[in-house]
MITI-248709 format. One record per atom (N, C-alpha, C): residue in three letters; x, y, z. Coordinates in steps of 0.1 Angstrom, whole numbers, plus 5000, padded with zeros to 4 digits. Example, Ala and Ser with C-alpha at 12.3 -4.5 7.8 and 13.67 -1.06 7.14 Angstrom:
REM residues 2
ALA513249435078ALA512349555078ALA513249675078SER512849785071SER513749895071SER512950005079
This chain:
REM residues 534
MET783359578569MET784359608583MET783559568594VAL782659638595VAL781559628607VAL781159488609PRO780859408597PRO780259288602PRO781259198605ALA782559238601ALA783559118607ALA784259188619MET783859268625MET784459318637MET783259248644LYS781659278641LYS780659198651LYS781059068653ARG781758978642ARG781758848642ARG783158808652THR784058898650THR785058888661THR784658908674ALA783958998678ALA783459018691ALA782358908695LEU781958878686LEU780458768692LEU781358648693GLY782758638687GLY783258498689GLY784158498700ARG784558638703ARG785158628717ARG784158598728LEU782958638728LEU782158638739LEU781758478741PHE781458428728PHE781658288729PHE782658208736LEU783758238732LEU784858178738LEU785258228751LEU784758348758LEU784358368770LEU783558248778LEU782558278772LEU781758198779LEU781858058780PHE782458008769PHE782757858768PHE784157818783LEU785257948782LEU785957898790LEU785457908805LEU784358008807LEU783858008820LEU783157868825LEU782257798813LEU781757698815LEU782857578817ALA783557608810ALA784757478812ALA785157458826ALA785557618830ALA786157618842ALA785057568857GLU783757578853GLU782957538861GLU782857358859VAL783157318847VAL782757178846VAL784057128853ALA785457168852ALA786457128858ALA786457118873VAL786157248879VAL785657238893VAL784657118896ARG783857098887ARG782357028893ARG782756878889VAL783856868882VAL784556718881VAL785356688892VAL786056758899VAL786956758908VAL785856708924LEU784756798923LEU783656798936LEU783056688932PRO782356608942PRO781556528942PRO780056578938GLY779556458931GLY778156508927GLY776856508934ALA777156448949ALA776056438958ALA775756588965THR774656598967THR773956708975THR773856718987VAL774456758997VAL774556759011VAL773056839017ALA772256749024ALA771056819028ALA771256929040PRO770657029040PRO770957129052PRO770457049067THR769656959067THR769456849081THR770556799083ALA771656789074ALA773056679079ALA773956729083TRP773856859089TRP774856939094TRP775756899104ASN775356779112ASN776156719123ASN776456569119GLU776356529105GLU776456409105GLU778056389100ALA778456269101ALA780056249100ALA780356209086GLU781556219080GLU781956199066GLU780956269056ARG780556369055ARG779656409047ARG780656469037ASP780456499022ASP781356549014ASP780256589004GLY780056689001GLY778956758989GLY778956878986LEU777956908980LEU777457028980LEU776057078988CYS776057198994CYS774957239001CYS774957399000GLY773657428989GLY773657598984GLY774957648980GLY775357548971GLY776357588963GLY777857608966VAL777857548979VAL779057548985VAL779657398990ARG781157398992ARG781557268992ARG781457229009TYR780557139013TYR780357119028TYR781256969030VAL782056989040VAL782856849041VAL782956869056THR782756749063THR782756719078THR783556579081ASP784256599091ASP785056489097ASP784556379104GLY784956279108GLY784456149116GLY783556209128ALA783856309134ALA782956359145ALA782056449139GLY781756479127GLY780956579122GLY780856729121GLN782156759121GLN782656879123GLN783356939112ARG782757059106ARG783357149096ARG784857179098ALA785657199092ALA786857239089ALA787657189101ARG787757059103ARG788356969112ARG788557029123ALA787457089131ALA787757159143ALA788157069155THR787456929154THR788056839162THR789156809162GLU790056799152GLU791356819154GLU792156899159ARG791657029158ARG792357149163ARG792157149178LEU790657059183LEU790657089197LEU791256969205ALA792056899197ALA792456769204ALA793956799207ARG794256949202ARG795656979206ARG795557019222PRO796757019229PRO796657099241PRO796057259238LEU795057309248LEU794257419244LEU795657539248ALA795657609242ALA796557739247ALA795857869241HIS795057909253HIS794358059252HIS793558049238PRO792657979236PRO791557979224PRO790358059230ILE789358069220ILE787858069222ILE787457979215VAL786357909221VAL785857779217VAL784357779219ILE783757769207ILE782457809203ILE781657649202VAL780857659212VAL779657519213VAL778157559205GLY778157529194GLY776757579189GLY776057459181GLY775157469176GLY774357409169GLY774257439154GLU773157439144GLU772657459131GLU773257579127PHE772857669131PHE773457819132PHE774957819129THR775757769139THR777157779138THR777757689127ALA776857579125ALA777357489112ALA777057549099ALA776157639097ALA775757699086ALA775757639074PRO775157519073PRO774957479060PRO774557549048GLY775557559037GLY775357629027GLY776057739026LEU776757809039LEU777757899039LEU779257869036ALA779757929029ALA781057919027ALA781657929043LEU782857869043LEU783557869057LEU784158019061ALA784558089049ALA784958239051ALA783858339058GLU782358279053GLU781458359056GLU780858349071ARG780958229079ARG780458199090ARG781158269100TYR780258289111TYR780758389123TYR782158349129PRO782258229131PRO783758189138PRO784758199129GLU784658199117GLU786158229110GLU786058389107ARG785058479108ARG785258629109ARG785558659122LEU785358629133LEU785558629146LEU787158619149GLU787358509141GLU788658469145GLU790058569142LYS789558629129LYS790558759128LYS790658869139ARG789558899147ARG789658979155ARG790258919168ALA789858789173ALA790458719184ALA791958709182ARG792558679172ARG793858669170ARG794658809172ALA793958929167ALA794759059169ALA794659069181GLY793659029190GLY793659039205GLY794558969214GLY795058869207GLY796258779215GLY795458639221PHE794358589215PHE793858479215PHE794658369204SER794758259205SER795458189198SER794458159182ASP793258119187ASP792358049174ASP791058059181VAL790058039171VAL788758039174VAL788357869168VAL787957779178VAL787557659176VAL786057659175ALA785257599167ALA783757609164ALA783457469163LEU782657429173LEU781857289174LEU780357289173ALA779957219162ALA778457239159ALA778057109160VAL777457079172VAL776756959178VAL775156939179ALA774656839182ALA773356819183ALA773256839202ASP774256769208ASP774156789224ASP775056859230ARG774557009229ARG775557099234ARG775857079248GLU775057029255GLU775257029269GLU776456959272ALA776556819266ALA777456709270ALA778756799263GLU778456839249GLU780156869244GLU780356999253LEU779657069257LEU780257189268LEU780957139280ARG780657029286ARG781056959299ARG782256929291ARG782456859280ARG783756789277ARG784956879274VAL784357009268VAL785257109265VAL785857159277LEU785157209285LEU785457259299LEU786457169309ALA786257009306ALA787056949312ALA788356929306LEU788656989295LEU790156959288LEU790957049295PRO792256989299PRO793257079302PRO793857159289ARG794657249292ARG795257319281ARG796957359285ALA797657409274ALA799157409276ALA799357579284ASN800157569292ASN800457699297ASN800757809286GLY799957909288GLY800158009277GLY801358069278ALA802158139268ALA803658209271ALA803358369272SER804158419279SER804058519285SER803958649274ALA803458789278ALA803658879269ALA804658919261ALA805858899269ALA807158909265ALA807758819255ASP807058699254ASP807358609247ASP806558569235GLY805858669234GLY804858679222GLY803958599225GLY803358599240GLY801958549241GLY800958639243PRO799458589248PRO798758699249PRO798758799259PRO798358929257PRO798659049264PRO797759009277ASP798759069290ASP798059079302ASP796859089307SER796159199297SER794859209299SER793959119294VAL794359009291VAL793358889286VAL793458799301VAL792258759306VAL791958659314VAL792558519310ARG793158479319ARG793758329317ARG793458259326HIS792858129325HIS792758009336HIS793857889331PRO793657819344PRO794857699344PRO794457579334VAL793057569334VAL792657449325VAL791357489317GLY790957429308GLY789957459297GLY790157589290PRO789057609280PRO789557709274PRO789157869279ASP789857979274ASP789658069281ASP788358149282VAL787658149269VAL786258209266VAL785458089258VAL784358079264VAL783257979258VAL782258069254ILE781958049239ILE780558089236ILE779857989233LEU778457989237LEU777457889237LEU776157949228GLU775857889217GLU774757919210GLU773357799216ILE772557929218ILE771257899227ILE770157909215ASP769557799212ASP768357819206ASP767357719211GLY765857729206GLY764657669214GLY764857519214SER765857429204SER766157319202SER766957259217VAL767857369221VAL768357339234VAL767757309246TYR766657379246TYR765357379258TYR764757289255GLY764257239243GLY763157149241GLY762057199233GLY762257339231GLY761157399224GLY761257379208ASP759957409201ASP759957379186ASP760157519184ALA761057549178ALA761857689174ALA760957709160PRO760757629150PRO760157659137PRO758857709136LEU757757679149LEU756857709150LEU756457869152PHE757557929156PHE757658059158PHE758358139149ALA758758079139ALA759358159126ALA758058239117ILE758558339112ILE757458419104ILE758058379087ALA757158399080ALA757258389066ALA758558269062ALA758258159065ALA759058059062ALA759458049048PRO760658019044PRO760958029028PRO760057869025ASP760157909011ASP759257779005ASP760157649003PRO759957539007PRO760757419006PRO761357418991PRO762857378993PRO763657348981PRO763157258972PRO763257268958PRO763157148951PRO764057038953PRO763556918949PRO764656798952PRO765956818942PRO767056768950PRO768056808941PRO768156698929PHE768556768916PHE768956668904PHE769956588909ASP769856468904ASP770956388904ASP771156308888PHE772256368883PHE772456348868PHE773656218867GLY773756188877GLY775056078878GLY776356118871ALA776656078862ALA777956108853ALA777856228847LEU776856288844LEU776556378832LEU776756558840ARG778256558841ARG779056658849ARG778556798844VAL778356798830VAL778156928822VAL776556998828VAL776056898829VAL774756978835VAL774756978848ASP775456908858ASP775856928871ASP776657038872ALA777357088864ALA778257198864ALA777257348863TRP776757308856TRP775457428849TRP774557438864GLU774157358867GLU773457368883GLU774357418890LEU775357408895LEU776457478901LEU776357628902PHE776657638888PHE776857778879PHE775557868885GLN774757838882GLN773257868886GLN773057908900LEU773357788910LEU773257808923LEU774157948929ARG775457918927ARG776158038929ARG775858208923ARG775258188913ARG774658308905ARG773458358916ALA772558258920ALA771758288929ALA772058358943ARG773258278947ARG773758308961ARG774058468959LYS774958498949LYS775358658948LYS774258738946ARG773358718939ARG772258798936ARG771458828950ASP771158688960ASP770258708972ASP771258788981GLU772258758981GLU773158858993GLU773158998989ALA772959018978ALA772959158972ALA771859228976ALA770559148974ALA769459208979ALA769359208995ILE770159119001ILE770159109015ILE770859249020VAL771959279014VAL772759399018VAL771959529017ASP771259549005ASP770359649007ASP769059669014LEU768759539019LEU767659539031LEU768259589041VAL769659559046VAL770059549061VAL770759719061GLN770959769050GLN771359919050GLN770260019051ARG768959939043ARG767760019047ARG767059999060ASP767059909064ASP766259899080ASP767159839091GLY768659789088GLY769559759101GLY769059649107PHE768359549101PHE768359399104PHE766659419112THR766459509115THR765259529125THR764059549122GLY764059639111GLY762559739108GLY761859639104ARG762159579094ARG761159469086ARG760859339095ALA761759319105ALA761359189112ALA760359239123SER760459339126SER759459399137SER758059419131SER757959469119SER756859499112SER756059359108ALA757059259102ALA756459119104ALA755759089115MET756559069127MET756259039138MET754359139141ARG754559239141ARG753259319142ARG752359269132GLN752359229117GLN751459199110GLN750859069111ARG751658989119ARG751158839122ARG750158889134ILE750658939142ILE749758999157ILE748059049149ASP748559139140ASP747059199134ASP746359109126ARG746958989120ARG746158859115ARG745458789125LEU746358769135LEU745858679145LEU744558729153THR744658879154THR743558939161THR742158919152ALA742358959140ALA741258929131ALA740758789130ALA741658709130ALA740858559129ALA740258509142PHE740858579151PHE740458509168PHE739158619170HIS738658719164HIS737658799167HIS736858809154GLY736158729150GLY735058709137GLY735658629129GLY736758609128GLY737358549115GLY737358419117GLU738258339107GLU738258189109GLU740158189107PRO740658109119PRO741958089115PRO742458019108THR743558059099THR744157949090THR744757819098ALA745257739091ALA745957609095ALA747257659103GLU747957739094GLU749257789100GLU748757879114GLN748057969113GLN747758039127GLN747157949138ARG746657829135ARG746157739145ARG747557649148ARG748257619141ARG749457549147ARG750357659155PHE750457789150PHE751057909159PHE750557919172ALA749057909173ALA748457909189ALA748657789195ARG748457679191ARG748957579196ARG750557569205GLY751157599193GLY752457639199GLY752857739212VAL752057829210VAL751957929223VAL751757859234LEU750757789232LEU749657749243LEU750557629250ALA751257539241ALA752157429246ALA753557499254GLU753757609247GLU755057669252GLU754957719266VAL753657789270VAL753657869280VAL752757799289HIS751657709288HIS750957639298HIS750957489296GLY751757429284GLY751557299282GLY752057219291LEU751357119295LEU751956999307LEU753556919302ARG753356869292ARG754556789287ARG755756879285ARG755457029282ARG756657119281ARG756957179291SER756557219300SER756457239314SER757457139321LEU757057009322LEU757656919328LEU759456899323ALA759456909307ALA760556879299ALA761457029302ARG760757099302ARG761357269305ARG762157299319ALA761157219329ALA761857239342ALA763157139345ALA763057019337ALA764256929340ALA765356979332ALA765357059320ALA766157099312ALA766757249318ARG765757299326ARG766257439332ARG767457399349GLU766957299352GLU767657249364GLU768857189357GLN769057129348GLN770557089339GLN771457219337TRP770657289331TRP771557409325TRP771957509336SER770857509346SER771257609358SER772557539365ARG772757429365ARG773957359372ARG774857399366LEU774857379350LEU776057409341LEU776557549341PHE775557639342PHE776057779341PHE776457849355THR775957749366THR776557779379THR778057739379GLU777957629374GLU779657579373GLU780557679365LEU780057719352LEU780657829346LEU781157949356ARG780257979362ARG780658109372ARG781558099382ASP781357969390ASP782057919400ASP783557899396ALA783757879386ALA784957829378ALA785557929372GLN784958069374GLN785558189367GLN785758179353ARG784858119345ARG784958099333ARG784358229324THR784958299315THR784058409307THR783358299297ALA782158319297ALA781058259290ALA780058379284ILE780058359269ILE778958449264ILE777958349256VAL776858379262VAL775858309255VAL774958399243LEU775158339231LEU774658379217LEU773358309217VAL772258379218VAL770958349214VAL770558369198THR770058249192THR769458259179THR768158219180GLY767458239169GLY766158199165GLY765258279176PRO763658239176PRO762758269181PRO763158299197THR762558389205THR762858409218THR762258329228LEU761058279224LEU759858219235LEU760258079240PRO760857999232PRO761457859237PRO762657899243SER763257969246SER764557979249SER764458109260LEU763458169262LEU763758279271LEU764258249285ALA763458159292ALA763558109306ALA764958079309LEU765657989299LEU767057979299LEU767658059297VAL767658159290VAL768658309290VAL768558359301GLN767458359310GLN767358449319GLN768158399330VAL767958239331VAL769058159341VAL770458249339ALA770858199328ALA772558229324ALA772458419327GLU771658519324GLU771958629325GLU772058679342ALA771058589351ALA771058619364ALA772458549370LEU773158469363LEU774558439369LEU775558519363GLY775158589356GLY776258709354GLY777058699339HIS776558599331HIS777258569317HIS776458639307ALA777258699298ALA776858769290ALA776158729278ILE775158819272ILE774058789262ILE774258859251VAL774358759240VAL774358859225VAL773258799220HIS771958879212HIS771058829203HIS771758849189ALA771358749182ALA771658739169ALA770558799161PRO770658889149PRO769558979144PRO768358849142PRO767258929141PRO765958839140PRO765658779127PHE766458689123PHE766758609108PHE765158549108GLU764758479120GLU763658409119GLU762458469113LEU762558609117LEU761158679113LEU761258739099ASP762358739092ASP762158769079ASP762758679071ALA762358609058ALA762658509051ALA763758529041GLU763958679039GLU765158729032GLU766558699039LEU766458719054LEU767658699058LEU767958539061ARG767058439056ARG767558309057ARG767058249042HIS767358299033HIS766458289020HIS766758139014ALA765658089007ALA765757949003ALA766557958990LEU767357858989LEU768157808978LEU767857678973PRO768357638963PRO768057508956PRO768557418968GLY769857468976GLY770457358985GLY769957368999GLY768657439000GLY768257449014GLY768357579020PRO767057629030PRO767157759039PRO768557749044ARG768757879049ARG770457869054ARG770358049060PRO770958069071PRO771158229075PRO771858289065ALA771658389062ALA772458499053ALA773758509062ALA774958539050ALA775958559053ALA776158669061LEU775358789058LEU775258909063LEU774858889080VAL774058789082VAL773658759097VAL775058739106HIS775758629099HIS776858599105HIS777958709108ALA777958779098ALA778958889099ALA778558999110GLN777159009110GLN776759109121GLN776859009135VAL776758909138VAL776958829151VAL778358819153ALA779458809143ALA780758809146ALA781358959153ASP780259049147ASP780659209154ASP780059229167ALA778959149170ALA778259169183ALA779259099194LEU779758949189LEU780658909199LEU782058999199TRP782459029188TRP783859129191TRP783559269201ALA782159309199ALA781559429207ALA781959379221THR781259239223THR781059189237THR782559159246LEU783259099240LEU784859079241LEU785559229247SER785259339237SER785759429240SER785059539255LYS783959509253LYS783359569269LYS783659499281ARG784259359277ARG784459279291ARG785859299293GLY786459399284GLY788059409289GLY788859279283LEU788259189276LEU788959059269LEU790059089257LEU790059219255LEU790759239242LEU791559399247PRO792759419240PRO793559489243PRO792959629233THR793259749239THR792659859235THR792959889217ALA794159839215ALA794459819199ALA793159739191ALA793059619197ALA792259519190ALA790759529193ALA790259629202ALA789159659207ALA787959669195ALA786959679196ALA785959689184ALA785759869187PRO785359919174PRO785360069173PRO783960099178ALA783760219182ALA782260259187ALA781360219179ALA781460239164ALA780260219155ALA779860069155VAL780859999157VAL780459879158VAL779859819170ILE780159889183ILE779459869196ILE777659929193GLU777760019189GLU776660089186GLU775659999180ARG776159949167ARG775259889157ARG774959759165ALA775559699176ALA775559569183ALA774159619193ASP774759719203ASP773259759208ASP772059789204ALA772259849191ALA770759879186ALA769859719185ILE770659649180ILE770059509174ILE769359479189GLU770259489203GLU769859409215GLU768659499218GLN768759629217GLN767659729220GLN766259669212SER766559649200SER765459609190SER764659479197HIS765759399200HIS765059269207HIS764259289218PHE764359369227PHE763659419240PHE762459509236SER762459549226SER761059609221SER760359519214ARG760859419211ARG759659329203ARG758859239214GLY759659229226GLY758959169237GLY757859169241GLY757459309240GLY755959369242GLY755059299230LEU755559269215LEU754759219205LEU754659099210GLU755559029214GLU755258879217GLU754658869229GLU754758909237GLU753558939248GLU752258949245SER751959049235SER750659089229SER750258919225ALA751058869216ALA750458749210ALA750358629220ILE750858619231ILE750658509241ILE749258569247ARG748958699250ARG747658709255ARG746458719247LEU746758709236LEU745658709224LEU745358569222VAL746458479223VAL745858319219VAL745358279233GLU745758339244GLU745058269259GLU743258319257ARG743558449254ARG741758459251ARG740758369243ALA741858319233ALA740958209225ALA740558069233VAL741058069247VAL741057929255VAL739757979263ASP739057869261ASP737857899272ASP737957779281SER736957769292SER736857679303SER735957569300HIS735657569289HIS734557469281HIS735157419267LEU735557299266LEU736057279255LEU735057159248LEU734757209238LEU733357119229LEU734157089217VAL734156909214VAL734856859203VAL733356869191ALA733456929183ALA732256939172ALA732756909160PRO732156879147PRO732656839136PRO733456989130GLY734556949124GLY735457079118GLY736657069125ALA737157159124ALA738557199133ALA738457179147LEU739557109154LEU739757099165LEU739657209174PRO739357209186PRO739557379196PRO741057379197LEU740957529198LEU742457529201LEU743257479212GLY742557459221GLY742657409236GLY743557259236ILE743157159226ILE743557059224ILE745057069216LEU745956999226LEU747257039220LEU747956929212ALA747456799219ALA748056689211ALA747156529214GLY747256449206GLY746656309211GLY745256299207VAL744656389199VAL743256379195VAL743156409179ALA742656319171ALA742656339157ALA741056399153GLU740856449142GLU739856519135GLU738656419141GLY737556489145GLY736356389148GLY736356359166GLY737556379171GLY737656359186GLY738256239189ARG738656159181ARG738956009183ARG740356009190VAL740755959199VAL741855949208VAL742355799205ALA743955789200ALA744555689202ALA744455589213ALA744255459208ALA743955339218ALA745055349228ASP746155359222ASP747555359234ASP748055479239GLY747455579234GLY747855729238GLY747055799245CYS747455919247CYS746856019256CYS746656139252LEU745856239257LEU745456359250LEU746056459258GLU746556599254GLU747056709262GLU746056829260LEU745756919267LEU745057019264LEU745357119275VAL744657239272VAL744757359281VAL743457409283LEU743057419294LEU741957489299LEU741757629308ARG741157719303ARG741157819312ARG740257819325ARG740957829334ARG740457799348ARG739757909355PRO738357859356PRO737458009361PRO737958009379ALA737258129382ALA737658169398ALA737058029407LEU735857999403LEU735257909413LEU735057779408ALA736357719404ALA735957579397ALA735557489407ARG734457399406ARG734057309416ARG734657149411GLU734557179399GLU734657029391GLU735156999378LEU735956919375LEU736356899362LEU735756779356VAL735056789345VAL734356689341VAL734956659321VAL735056529321VAL735356479307VAL734356379303ARG733856419290ARG732656339287ARG733356289272GLY732756169271GLY733256079255GLY732455999254GLU732755899247GLU731955779241GLU733155669240LEU732355539247LEU733555419246LEU732555309242PRO733155199239PRO732555069234PRO731555039247ALA730454999242ALA729454949250ALA730354839259GLY729754859271GLY730154769284GLY731554779290SER732254899284SER733454929288SER733355029302THR734054999310THR734155079324THR735555099328VAL736455169318VAL737655209316VAL737955339327GLU738855339337GLU739255439344GLU739755539334LEU739855669338LEU740455779331LEU741355849339GLU742755839337GLU743955899345GLU743956039343ARG743856159351ARG744256269349ARG745456319354ARG746356389345ARG747856429353ARG747756599349ALA748156639359ALA748556789363ALA749756819372ARG750056919368ARG751356979373ARG751157089386VAL751357029397VAL751357119410VAL752557139415ALA752757279414ALA754357319416ALA755457259410ARG756257169414ARG756957099407ARG756856979407GLN755456909410GLN755156769413GLN754456759402LEU754056609398LEU753156569387LEU752256519395GLU750956549397GLU749656519403GLU748956419394VAL748856309399VAL747656219392VAL746656179399ALA745456149393ALA743956109397ALA743356009389ARG742755949394ARG741855859387ARG740355859388SER739455849379SER738055839380SER737455739371ARG736255679379ARG735555559369ARG734455619362PRO734155579348PRO733055649343PRO731755619348GLN730555739347GLN729455719347GLN728955689335LEU727755629333LEU727155619320LEU725955699317LEU726055749304LEU725055879302LEU723955819292GLY724155679287GLY723255619278GLY723655599264PRO723055569256PRO723755519244PRO724355639233ALA725355629228ALA725755729219ALA724955729208SER724755889203SER723855919194SER724355899179GLY723955789172GLY724155769158GLY725655719156ARG725855629167ARG726855529169ARG726155409178PRO725955309167PRO725455169174PRO726755109181GLY726255059195GLY727554969203GLY728855069208PHE728255219210PHE728955289219PHE727955349228GLU728755389243GLU727855459249GLU728655609253ARG727555669257ARG728155809264ARG728655759279VAL729955829281VAL730455799296VAL730855979301GLU731055969313GLU731356109321GLU732556069333TRP733456129332TRP734456119341TRP734556259348SER734556249362SER734656359373SER735656359381PHE736456469382PHE737756509390PHE737256629396GLU738256639409GLU738556749414GLU739356829406PRO739156999408PRO740157049399PRO741557039410PRO742357019398PRO743857029403PRO744257169411PRO745157149419PRO744957289428PRO745857399421SER745657509421SER746357639412SER746957719421GLU748057759414GLU748857899422GLU747558019421GLY746958029414GLY745858149415GLY744558119413PRO743658199413PRO742158179410PRO741958139398ILE742258249390ILE742458229376ILE743458179370GLY743758109363GLY744758079352GLY744457959340TYR745457909338TYR745357809324TYR746057689332ASP745257589331ASP745757439334ASP746257359321GLY747557349320GLY748057219313GLY747357079321LEU746756989310LEU746156879316LEU746556779307GLU746356639313GLU746956539303GLU745956419309PHE745156349300PHE744456229302PHE744656099295ALA744856019303ALA745055879297ALA743855769300LEU743555679293LEU742955579294LEU743755449301ALA743155409314ALA743855289321ALA744355179313THR743355139307THR743255039298THR743155059283PRO743955009273PRO743955099260PRO742455039253THR741855129249THR740755089242THR740455219232GLU739255189222GLU738955299215GLU738155399222PHE738555519220PHE737855649229PHE737455779220TRP736355809221TRP735955929213TRP735956029223LEU736356129224LEU736456279230LEU735456349226ARG734356419236ARG733556489232ARG733256629239GLU733956619251GLU733656769260GLU734456769271VAL734956859276VAL735956889288VAL735657019291LEU735457039304LEU734657149311LEU734957149325TYR735157289331TYR735057289345TYR733757369349VAL733357299360VAL731957329364VAL732157429376VAL731357549375VAL731457649384VAL730657629397ALA731157619409ALA730357639419ALA729357749421PRO727857719422PRO727157829425PRO727257939436PRO727058039434PRO727258129445PRO726858109460ASP725558039460ASP725258019476ASP726557939482GLU726657809472GLU727957719473GLU729157769479SER729657879472SER731157919473SER730957979486GLU729758059490GLU730058139503GLU730158039520ARG729657919515ARG729857799527ARG731157799531
């Protein structure tokens, strides 16, 4: 009897497993076999799987047909203009923060939430603000309550997602503990059963990882382990720059910090972007638009732009620091993605901001617990500012006023344009950062050129808001040691004007005529004490 009962139970178990697999196969046969890469979040007409969920875009590259919704006359909506975080490849629609926020917004009298995930957020935001909208119904006719601010044209509330890419920065450089790259997707063609099993495994992994993230957030509220990871990074950098040997990843991070804070190319691009976005933020204020700036990703590449928005009175909301903790954006076979719980917290933070700004009636306002949790994440962001400042100062101390190219790793002060050994591309230019001493008399560049070459070297530096250009002809120093057919040459420049006696100069050098060039040395020559007193 007992063996028969066991056989019956085992048979039912196998039947259940068969039915589950059959259901997955049925779903997978209906769904396309293609896997959508997370990097294709703004491509048009995509239909496939990403992170175990269906990912479909329309002709404008929008999920959930957001463009069609926006094409209608606008009547009291919240419009989100975002990027990859808003698109959330690998997240189901119900897990994204726009869909979570829409429930709160509709309860507060807004018609809907339209999320636009685009690459060019500046152009899209201008298009959105130029759209007319239909006259909203009065509260007596079932329209929005009188406590909600309404405007004659454009959306009532605009949420703008800001990250490093908007301002021209390289945000991935500042992320900590990046997830391992996903394995290449399987392509079994018509072998739907195996494809279905892969999808089943993806969904199981999603549930398991989300459960781990829920536990993590309950223990440290998004911020504890992220701050710890930042502190550990600084400790490792300190050890590497004081007697140790920085790793390749640490060198990339250090160069990213120098390029962001002092680099010439980045400063010029940043100045142009700041001017463009300042005009846009000013237009938002002058038109009395309600704007909320949602800051996602690392702080450094977007800090100055956020300060402009804040100075003009726009509300600022920081997403939880998912870039500092790999579990908050864990890797799946479909690719890295922000966790669903991060999106849930962003929706709550926006709900709290709408409530504090008086844009929701009391009945639909966020409770005190939600507001307190959002405020705690904001305070944690400000407290991490000291850690980020420490990282900047640490990297700056690793830069000297004398840059010597020797065998091995390139000096940290070289940002771009120089290959290992000091070779500079014939048709390119090199960018570097030097610490400027107090009594700088001369800026000297030494290198090696083919014998007989007398090529001028052009030096570019930023002075105030202008780009200063100077040229110098080479002085021959003799044959290059161990390099037949090459001569040692030296170019001499006056130091570019500086705002202070000691600072960090972002410089760029380029040969006037393309030729083979090997960089050997760049240094500031300090004036002798008696000369400086004249």
